[in-house]
NUMARLUM-238865 format. One record per residue: x, y negated, z of N, C-alpha, C, CB in turn. Coordinates in steps of 0.02 Angstrom, whole numbers, plus 50000, padded with zeros to 5 digits. Each point is the difference from the previous one (the first is absolute). Glycine has a CB too. Example, Ala and Ser with C-alpha at 12.3 -4.5 7.8 and 13.67 -1.06 7.14 Angstrom:
<tortis>
506605028450390499554994150000500454994050000499055005950062/500774988849902500424994150003499614994550037500595003249892/
</tortis>
This chain:
<tortis>
503984902950293499404995950009499734998049932500434995750111/498925004649880499694998549936500034992549986499245010050012/500974988149928500064993049982499314997049987501145002149951/498804991250053499354996849987499735001649931500334991050077/500115009249872499765001349932499755007149993500804991549957/499575013350072499775006949996499345000950038501195003849991/498744992550063499365000350037499444997249958500614998850109/499524995949852499504997249956499805005049946500454988550022/500065014949949499865005149949499555005550029501114997549944/499035004450117499605005250033499274997650008501025004250061/498904989549958499334997350010499624999549934500414993650099/499945004749847499664999649935499765006949978500704990049969/499705015150045499805006849981499425002450042501185002449966/498834995950098499445001850043499364996649977500795001650096/499274992149883499414996449976499735003249936500454989450050/500015013049907499785003449939499645006450016500964995049938/499315008950109499685006350020499294998950025501125004650028/498794989950008499354998550029499574995649955500515001250113/499774996949829499664995449953499764993750036499655009849930/500804987550113499854994150040500324993949966499935006950108/499684989549853500264994349962500274994550046499205002749909/500444996050145500214994750046500675001650031498804997350024/501295008949999500635002050031500574999749949499385007450080/500474994449857500514999749948500224992749988499525010449947/500004985050052500184993049989500424997350057498954998549935/500875003450126500384997650059500715002649997498954999650069/501135006949913500665003049997500424996749946499535010850040/500184987649903500384996749947500174992850018499445007449916/500114989350117500134993050020500554999550053498824997249972/501325008450062500505000050052500715001049973499135004350078/500944995849856500655000949969500494994750025499465005149898/501144997250118500514995350024500214995249944500415008650082/499754985349937500214995149950500675001849970499374991250062/501085011549978500675001949975499985007149973500544992250083/499865009149867500055006649971500295004950051500154995049884/499535010650123500265005150045500065006449960499474994650103/501145007249880500125005249950499775006950022500964993349962/499075008150103499835006850021499275001649985500884999450089/498694995649915499305001249985499895001349926499704992950096/500635003249862499915000849928500355006249974499904987749990/500575015050049500345006249980499715006050035501034993549981/498385005950049499715005650037499885005949954499474992050079/500375006749858499915005549953500645003949989499104993549945/501465003050050500645003449990500195004150062500374990849923/499485006550137500155003750061499565006350003500314989350060/499075010049921499555005850000500245005349951499054992650033/501165005249908500245004849950500615003750025499564992749909/500915003850124500595003350028499805005250052500674989749979/498835008750061499755004750051499695006149966499794990550080/499825008349867499685005549965500535004749969499004992749976/501535004449998500525004149969500345004550052500194991049913/499905006450148500295004250053499525005650019500644990150043/498715008349958499515005350014500015005249945499284991850062/500765005949875500035004749944500615004550006499414991649927/501165005550091500615003950007499935005250055500674990349958/499035007750098499905004750055499545005749978500164990850083/499335007649876499555005249977500355004649950499044992350018/501435005249943500405004349957500375005250043500144990749915/500155007050140500355004650044499545005150031500824991050022/498595006849999499515004650030499795005449950499604990850075/500275007149863499825004949949500585004849986499214991549949/501405005850051500585004349988500075005250056500574990749939/499295007250123500045004750057499515005849991500364990650075/499035007849906499505005249991500195004649942499114992450045/501115004749899500195004149942500595004450015499564991149926/500945006250109500595004150017499825005750047500724989949985/498865008550064499795005250047499605005449964499994991550094/499575006349861499585004849965500405004449953499064991950008/501445005149959500395003849951500575004150030499714991149919/500615006250133500625003150024499995001650075500584994049911/498885004150123500015000650073500165006950027499194991049999/500595014249969500135006750025500645003149975498815001350008/501554995149948500585002949967500674996850019499255002849908/500734991050113500634996650017499974997450071500164996749879/500415001750148500044997750069499744992950007500985007550019/498854990750043499764993350014500524994749984499275004750089/501374996249929500504995049980500044999149924500655002850102/499265002749862500014999549927499424995949975500585011149993/498834989950035499424996049980500114992650015499265009950022/501024988750036500144993050017500524997049953499735002450120/500765001649861500514997649953499694998449933500865006850058/498684997449919499664998749937499584993650004499985012349976/499684986850082499594994150010500424993649997499215006850069/501374993349964500434994150000500304998949930500265002050121/499875003449843500254999349932499484996649956500715010250015/498664991849993499464996749962499954992650017499385010949997/500704987650068499974992950021500564996049968499485003550108/501134999449891500564996649969499894999149925500775004850088/498965000449880499864999549928499484994649987500285012149985/499224987550058499484994849993500314993150006499135007950047/501304991250003500334993550009500434998149941499985002050121/500395002849851500424998649942499574998349940500885007750044/498574995949948499564998549943499714992950006499715012249990/500084985950071499744993350011500544994849985499205004450086/501414997149936500544995249990500154999049926500495003450110/499555002049852500154999349929499424996749963500725010150006/498664991650013499424996949968499984992550013499375010850011/500784987250051499984992950016500584996349968499445002750108/501135000649887500574996949967499844998749927500795005750079/498914999349887499804999149931499494994449993500245012149977/499274987850068499484994949995500304993050010499145008350042/501324991150006500314993450012500384997749937500105002650123/500265002049845500354998149939499514998249944500955007750033/498524996249961499494998649949499674993350013499815012349985/500024986450078499684993750017500464994149985499345005950090/501304994749928500484994649988500074998649926500615003250104/499425002149856500064999149927499384996649972500735010149993/498674992150027499384997249974499914992850024499505011449996/500704987350066499954993150026500474995449961499725004550115/500884998049870500464996049960499744998949930500935004550067/498755000649903499724999249933499444994849999500305011949975/499254988550075499444995250002500274992950011499245008950045/501274990449996500294993450011500314997349936500225003150120/500155001249845500324998049937499484998049949500975007650024/498494996449970499484998449951499654993450017499855012249979/500054986550086499694993750019500454994149984499385005950091/501284995049919500474994649984500044998749924500665003150103/499275002349858500104999349928499364998449962500935007950011/498514994350014499374998749964499434999850051500435005649894/499544988950143499514999350054499295000349973500814993250065/499085004049875499334999949972499735007149989500264989149944/500175015350030499795006849988499845003750065500715000149899/499684998850153499875003250064499364997550032501235001450016/498664992149978499374997250026499405002949963500604989450032/499465011249902499455002649960499855007350018500314992149907/500215011850108499905006950022499575000350063501105003249949/499064992450098499634999950063499294997349990501084998550062/498854996849894499334997549985499575005649972500464988449977/499825015449975499645005649971499825005350051500584997849893/499895003550153499885005150052499434997850046501215003549995/498794990150024499484997750046499334999149965500884994450068/499135004349868499375000149961499725007049999500404990349929/500035014750063499785006950000499695001850068500905002949918/499334993950135499735001350067499384995950015501155002750036/498644993049917499364996750010500014992450000499715009850063/500884987049935500034992750000499864997349930500825000250095/498854994149902499914996649937500674996949979498784997650025/501345001849909500654997549977500194993250030499815006349894/499744988850107500204993650029500235000650073499204994449923/500445009750116500195000950070500675003650005498795000350032/501305005049928500635003750002500584995649979499385010649976/500544985449972500534995549978500174994950053499635001649882/499864995850151500124994950051500385003050060498954994049963/500845011950058500335003250057500725001849984498895004450039/501214998849903500675002249981500464994049989499515010349948/500234984350024500424994049989500264997350067499334997249897/500255003150154500224997750066500505004850031498894994350015/500955012149985500435004950032500685000649967498995006250034/501034993149900500645000849964500494994450015499395006049911/500374988550119500474994750021500445002350058499174991449962/500635013950072500395002750056500335006549976499224994750088/501395004649886500325005449963500055006550039500644991449939/499655008350121500105006250039499335003350016501054995250049/498465000749970499345002750016499695003149938499864991450090/500215005349853499685002449939500325006549976499724988249969/500935012450037500335006349981499765005750044501024993649961/498935005250104499745005250045499285001749984500784996150089/498834998849891499315001249981499965004449938499674988950051/500775009849901500015004249940500205007150017500284989949931/500175010950116500215006850019499415003950029501164995750022/498435001150019499455003650032499395000649954500424996050111/499414998549854499405000049960500095003549933499684989450055/500895009549913500115002749933500305007050002500154988449959/500365012650084500355006450002499795004550058500954994349946/498655003050100499785003850059500605002650040498965003349940/501544992650067500615001750037500074995350059500565004449895/499604998550163500084996050061500725000350023498805002250032/501414992650001500704999450022500195005950045499914987549993/500665015649994500205005850040500174998050071500435005449897/499584999650147500134998850071500704997150009499225009450031/500854986650022500644996750013500515005050026499404989450025/500395015650013500465004950029499785007049982500264992150095/499845009949842499755006649978500355005850036499744994949890/500905004350126500365005350033499705001750068501034996549941/498824998350097499715001150067499305003249994500654990250045/498975007649906499335002949991500045007349979499574988749969/500905013049987500085007049980500205004350059500314996349885/500135001050158500205003850060499405001150046501174995249991/498414999750016499405000750042499535005349972500114988050034/499805011949900499555004949970500275007150007499624991349919/501035009550071500305006650009499935002450072500814997449907/499274997950140499925001950071499285002150014500924992150031/498605004549938499305001950010499865006949972499684987949994/500615013649948499915006749971500315005250046500014995349884/500605003250141500355004750044499605001450063501094996049955/498654998750076499615001050061499355003849986500494989450047/499195008749897499385003349982500105007549989499604989449950/500975012550022500135007049985500285003750061500204997049881/500254999750155500365003550053499575001250062501044994949958/498545000250061499635000850063499515005949998500114987850017/499495013149930499575006050000500395006549999499154993349940/501415006850024500415006149998500305001450069500264997949879/499914996850158500245001050068499455002750045500834990749984/498565006850005499425002850037499925007449985499434988849997/500685013049938499975007049982500545004150034499524996749892/501075000550113500545003550034499855000950074500804995349918/498924999750113499825000550071499465005350010500304988050017/499215012249938499475005050005500285007049990499184991649959/501315009149995500305006649988500385002350062500094997449878/500244997950156500375001850060499545002250056500894992049967/498515005050035499525001750053499585006149983499974988050031/500025014049905499565005449979500115006650036499974994549891/500665007850120500095006350035499715000050070501025001649935/499024992750100499734999650067499245000349998500984993350038/498725003549912499285000249993499765007049983500014988049963/500355015249991499805006749979500055005050057500374997249885/500105001550160500085004650056499544998850057501165000949968/498414994050027499544998550054499405004550000500394988349997/499175010550051499425004350008499544999749939500074998550124/499904995649845499554999249943500374999549934499204994350076/501445006949925500414999249940499795004549944500924996750072/498885009449943499845004749946499394997949961500495009050068/499094986849962499384997949965500094993649961499355005650088/501254991449914500114993649967500285001149930500214994650111/499455002849838500255000449932500594995349994498865003049955/501644999050005500574995749988500464999250059499314994049919/500695010850128500424999450059500715002149987499005001950070/501145000949871500695001649982500374993449989499665011149947/501004988950059500374993749990499864996749933500885004650073/499124999449872499884997049934499304997249994500815008149951/498694995550074499324997649997499894993850042499635011649979/500674988550081499934994250044500344993949970499955007650099/500634993449871500364994449969499604997149943501095005250033/498634999149925499614997749943499394996050023500405009949933/499254992850116499404996650025500174993350031499475011150020/501064988750021500184993850034500224994649951500335006750100/500084995349850500224995249950499414997249961501105006049991/498464998449987499434997949962499544995550041500075010549933/499804991450129499554996150043500294993150014499585010650052/501074989149965500314993650016500024995449939500685005650088/499514997249854500064995949940499324997749975501055006249970/498464998250032499334998249976499684994850046499875011449950/500234989350115499744995050046500334993249988499795009050085/500874991149901500354993749986499774997049934500995004250064/498885000149886499734997549936499334996650011500605009149939/498974994150100499344997150013500064993350037499525011650005/500914988150044500074993950039500294994349957500165006850104/500374994649859500304994849959499534997749945501135004750025/498495000049945499534998149949499454995550027500245010649941/499494991150117499484995950030500274993350024499425010350034/501194989749993500304993850025500134995249943500525006350094/499734996249850500134995749943499344997149973501025006849971/498474997350026499354997649975499714994750045499805011149948/500324989450117499724995350047500264992949989499885009350083/500724990049887500274993449986499574996349949501155004350026/498554999549928499564997049950499275000550021500835002949912/499064999150150499325000650028499595005049959500064988250042/500275017149935499665005449966499815005450051500634997649893/498965007150084499765005250046500575004350025498905000149940/501214999950126500565003650030499925007549989500134991050086/499285011749931499905007349997500085002649929499234999250098/500484997449854500045002449931500735000549977498894994849977/501515000050035500695000149976500435004750041499864988249962/499975012850101500365005050040499885007049972499914992650102/499475008949881499855006649972500325001049931498914999950064/501094994749897500325000549934500755001550007499154992049953/501185004850094500715001250011500115007050026500184987950022/499395014350024500075006850028499915005249945499584995950110/499985002849842499905004949946500635001049958498804996749997/501624998150000500645000849965500435005150036499944988149959/500025012050108500375005050038499785007149983500144991650091/499215009449902499755006649981500255001949930498984998350071/501044996949884500255001449932500745002050002499164991849953/501235004750088500715001650006500115006950031500254987850010/499285014450031500045006750030499855005449948499674995150111/499835003649847499765005149953500405000449936498884998350048/501364996049927500345000049935500625004549997499574988549985/500885011450066500575004649996499785007449998500684991550061/498795010149976499765007050001499705001849933499784999250123/499854996249846499725001349934500555000749948498984993650032/501525002249973500565000549954500375006650007500114987650004/499995014650058500335006450010499595005849973500554995350101/498795004149906499565005349975500025000249924499274998950100/500794995449867499994999849927500645003049970499274990050007/501305008950027500635002649973500175007050024500404988349994/499185014250052500155006850027499865005349946499714996050117/
</tortis>
């Protein structure tokens, strides 16, 4: 069920889309008196959703590329094995990257904390200079920073985001990496399974009354077509669906995502032609 704060955020965005100032004011005035974290973290939830979509699209692209490069030469179980291997490699890469980032963030957070403890004036002056660069007048920047620096934990986190452009790492990176790897695996495996099903049905189609007139009715051709069609359709849908969250043009982003599928189909063939 949608929370009151998330509903308010939705209304403010709708008001912006319609350039309705009155509706925007009403939505903002309806803010709950008590802090409701899920609403203020809606951006983080959206980013996590986008990352899962990105991972699924990685798998879809891998399915098309594998089918294009190896579909006629290796067995379907072998293709699926390669797809799952790529998913596992993706998950391991995400895990190591997040582990490094968490260590880097912890070290930099500790350094900023130590510098604030040892020379608070210097750290405050750095932030004053940064905010002056962003457009604040010095008296205003000094006044704001003087107030914020009284709250040590908040000020250190502010320095991390404003000065270093670093954000706190995820609380459960292992679970997130497993989710991303699963998205890659599903994105790659499902189109390849569709290709396998099409290959199994191809002999029956070819033997029918109209089979001789159908292009790609051989098992390899049917598998390639089915994998490409399923993966490209999924790319188009996920691209449009992700864009719809930001109220962007669904059709445009669906077509852009689908074009990536065509590129993944052609690039292995171009590469093979160049090395032949």
